[in-house]
C-alpha positions in Angstrom: 1.6 15.6 -1.8 1.7 13.4 1.4 4.9 11.0 2.0 2.7 8.4 4.4 -0.9 7.4 4.3 -3.0 5.2 6.6 -4.4 2.0 5.0 -7.9 3.6 5.0 -6.4 6.6 2.8 -4.6 4.5 0.5 -7.8 4.4 -2.1 -7.7 8.1 -2.4 -4.6 7.9 -4.3 -4.4 4.4 -5.9 -8.1 3.8 -6.5 -7.8 0.2 -5.0 -9.7 -1.0 -2.0 -7.8 -1.5 1.4 -8.2 -5.0 1.2 -6.1 -5.1 -1.9 -3.2 -3.7 0.3 -3.8 -5.5 3.4 -4.2 -9.1 1.8 -0.5 -8.2 0.3 1.0 -7.4 3.4 4.3 -9.6 4.0 3.7 -11.5 0.6 4.2 -8.3 -1.8 4.3 -5.3 0.3 7.1 -5.6 3.3 7.1 -3.8 6.5 10.0 -1.4 6.7 9.7 -1.3 2.8 6.2 -0.2 1.8 4.7 0.4 5.2 5.9 0.7 8.8 4.1 0.9 12.2 5.2 4.0 14.2 6.1 3.5 17.9 2.8 3.3 20.0 2.0 2.5 23.8 -1.3 0.8 22.5 -0.9 -2.7 22.7 -4.1 -3.2 20.7 -4.3 -0.7 18.1 -1.4 0.2 15.9 -1.3 2.4 13.0 0.1 1.4 9.8 1.4 4.3 7.7 2.3 3.3 4.0 4.9 4.9 2.1 3.5 6.2 -0.9 6.7 6.5 -3.1 7.4 2.8 -2.3 3.9 1.7 -3.1 3.8 3.6 -6.4 7.3 2.1 -7.4 5.9 -1.4 -6.7 2.7 -0.6 -8.7 4.7 0.6 -11.6 7.2 -2.1 -11.7 7.0 -4.5 -14.6 7.3 -7.4 -12.2 3.9 -7.4 -10.8 1.5 -9.8 -12.7 -1.6 -8.9 -10.6 -4.8 -8.9 -12.7 -6.7 -6.5 -10.9 -3.8 -4.0 -11.1 -3.0 -4.4 -14.7 -6.5 -3.5 -15.7 -6.3 -0.3 -13.6 -3.2 0.6 -15.1 -4.7 -0.2 -18.7 -7.5 2.1 -18.3 -8.1 4.7 -20.9 
C-alpha cells in the first residue's frame, strides 16, 4: 500500500469526496501532520500529498463527531 496520495486519489481508499478533505484543511487536517506540499518550483501549481496513515488514524479516533464520517464507519 502507498504511504502518500494526492488529494484526487484519496477517495480510492477512504470512499469520501475530495471536497471532504479539502474543506477540512487547516481546521481538522493539518499541514505537516496529515498532508504536506513537496518542494516545487511552480508558483501556481502545488501538489498536496496526504499521509494515509495519519488520515486513517484521524478517521478512527473517537474524537471525530463528523456525521458523514460516522455514517461511513457504521455501514454494514
